[in-house]
C-alpha positions as CSV (number, residue, x, y, z in Angstrom):
1,M,-2.6,12.6,-28.0
2,K,-4.4,11.1,-25.0
3,N,-2.3,10.0,-22.4
4,Y,-3.1,6.5,-21.3
5,L,-1.0,6.0,-18.3
6,I,-1.5,7.3,-15.2
7,S,1.3,8.5,-12.7
8,A,1.8,8.4,-8.8
9,P,1.0,12.3,-8.4
10,E,-2.1,11.9,-10.4
11,V,-3.2,9.2,-8.1
12,V,-2.3,10.9,-5.1
13,E,-4.8,13.8,-6.5
14,L,-7.5,11.4,-7.4
15,M,-7.4,9.2,-4.4
16,G,-6.3,11.8,-1.7
17,V,-3.5,9.1,-0.5
18,S,0.3,9.3,0.4
19,E,2.6,9.3,-2.6
20,S,4.1,6.0,-1.0
21,M,0.7,4.8,-1.2
22,A,0.0,5.5,-4.7
23,Y,3.1,3.8,-5.7
24,R,1.8,0.7,-4.0
25,I,-1.6,1.0,-5.9
26,I,0.3,1.4,-9.3
27,K,2.5,-1.6,-8.2
28,K,-0.6,-3.6,-7.8
29,C,-2.3,-2.4,-11.0
30,N,1.0,-3.5,-12.7
31,E,1.2,-6.9,-11.3
32,E,-2.6,-7.5,-12.2
33,L,-1.7,-6.1,-16.0
34,A,1.2,-8.5,-15.8
35,K,-1.0,-11.7,-14.8
36,K,-3.2,-10.9,-18.1
37,G,-0.1,-10.6,-20.1
38,Y,0.5,-7.1,-21.1
39,I,3.5,-5.2,-21.1
40,T,3.8,-2.7,-18.0
41,S,5.7,0.2,-17.3
42,E,7.3,0.3,-14.0
43,V,5.8,3.6,-12.7
44,K,2.6,4.0,-14.9
45,P,-0.1,1.6,-15.2
46,Q,-2.6,2.0,-18.2
47,R,-5.4,4.5,-17.0
48,L,-8.3,2.0,-18.0
49,I,-6.9,-0.6,-15.5
50,Y,-6.9,2.1,-12.7
51,W,-10.3,3.0,-13.2
52,K,-11.7,-0.7,-13.1
53,E,-9.7,-1.7,-10.1
54,W,-9.8,1.4,-7.8
55,Q,-12.9,3.6,-8.6
């Protein structure tokens, strides 16, 4: 099964940022998802939204 959520350690690895910055990025992604009516996980946003917003 594919994992559709992205974790802070993955954000650190992909973007080369600190862990605290990774959590801030995840928080921002989750806020954007919530505005669009999505149900979010507190620590793992959907991978697709991460790619659209941060790549």
